[in-house]
C-alpha positions as CSV (number, residue, x, y, z in Angstrom):
1,X,24.5,-2.9,-9.7
2,X,22.6,0.4,-9.6
3,X,19.5,0.5,-7.4
4,X,17.0,3.3,-7.6
5,X,14.3,3.2,-4.9
6,X,11.6,5.9,-5.1
7,X,9.3,6.2,-2.2
8,X,6.7,8.7,-3.1
9,X,5.2,9.1,0.3
10,X,5.0,7.6,3.7
11,X,1.7,8.1,5.5
12,X,1.8,8.1,9.3
13,X,-1.7,7.9,10.6
14,X,-2.2,9.2,14.1
15,X,1.4,10.3,14.5
16,X,2.4,13.9,14.6
17,X,6.0,14.4,13.5
18,X,6.9,18.1,13.9
19,X,8.1,19.6,10.7
20,X,11.5,20.3,12.2
21,X,12.0,16.6,12.9
22,X,11.0,15.3,9.5
23,X,14.5,15.6,7.9
24,X,15.8,13.4,10.7
25,X,13.1,10.8,10.2
26,X,13.7,10.8,6.4
27,X,17.5,10.4,6.9
28,X,16.9,7.5,9.3
29,X,14.6,5.7,6.9
30,X,17.1,6.2,4.0
31,X,20.1,5.1,6.1
32,X,18.3,1.9,7.4
33,X,17.0,0.9,4.0
34,X,20.5,1.4,2.6
35,X,21.9,-0.8,5.4
36,X,19.3,-3.5,4.9
37,X,19.7,-3.6,1.1
38,X,23.5,-3.7,1.4
39,X,23.6,-6.4,4.1
40,X,20.7,-8.6,3.0
41,X,20.4,-7.7,-0.7
42,X,17.5,-7.0,-3.0
43,X,14.8,-9.6,-3.0
44,X,15.2,-12.0,-6.0
45,X,11.9,-11.0,-7.5
46,X,13.1,-7.4,-7.9
47,X,16.6,-8.1,-9.2
48,X,15.6,-7.3,-12.8
49,X,13.5,-4.3,-11.8
50,X,9.9,-3.8,-10.9
51,X,7.4,-1.6,-9.2
52,X,5.3,-2.0,-6.1
53,X,2.3,0.4,-5.8
54,X,2.2,0.2,-2.0
55,X,3.5,-1.7,1.0
56,X,1.2,-1.8,4.0
57,X,3.4,-1.5,7.0
58,X,2.7,-1.5,10.7
59,X,5.0,0.3,13.0
60,X,4.3,0.6,16.7
61,X,5.1,4.1,17.9
62,X,5.4,4.9,21.5
63,X,5.1,8.4,23.0
64,X,8.5,10.1,22.9
65,X,10.0,7.9,20.2
66,X,12.9,9.7,18.5
67,X,12.7,10.3,14.8
68,X,15.8,8.0,14.3
69,X,14.1,5.1,16.0
70,X,10.9,5.6,14.2
71,X,12.8,5.8,10.9
72,X,14.6,2.6,11.5
73,X,11.3,0.8,12.3
74,X,9.7,2.2,9.2
75,X,12.6,1.1,7.0
76,X,12.6,-2.4,8.5
77,X,8.9,-2.6,7.8
78,X,9.3,-1.4,4.2
79,X,12.1,-3.9,3.6
80,X,9.9,-6.7,5.1
81,X,7.2,-5.6,2.6
82,X,9.7,-5.8,-0.3
83,X,10.8,-9.3,0.7
84,X,7.2,-10.5,1.2
85,X,5.9,-9.0,-2.0
86,X,7.3,-11.8,-4.1
């Protein structure tokens, strides 16, 4: 199975991620989504393809959180949105 997941943008309101840390955040989101999709699979309603225009996600961010931690939380929230979309 080939899976193509395109995330056009992630909007973080009220969170300032320095430009130098954004690649680490992006890598963490990608790695965690890959792990979740590999371990838990693609939700049944998306197995034959599909598009979702947006997934509202809430991630609690504490001061000093590392980009890797934030990325994992964002990815888990995205995956939860994919699962609950069906």
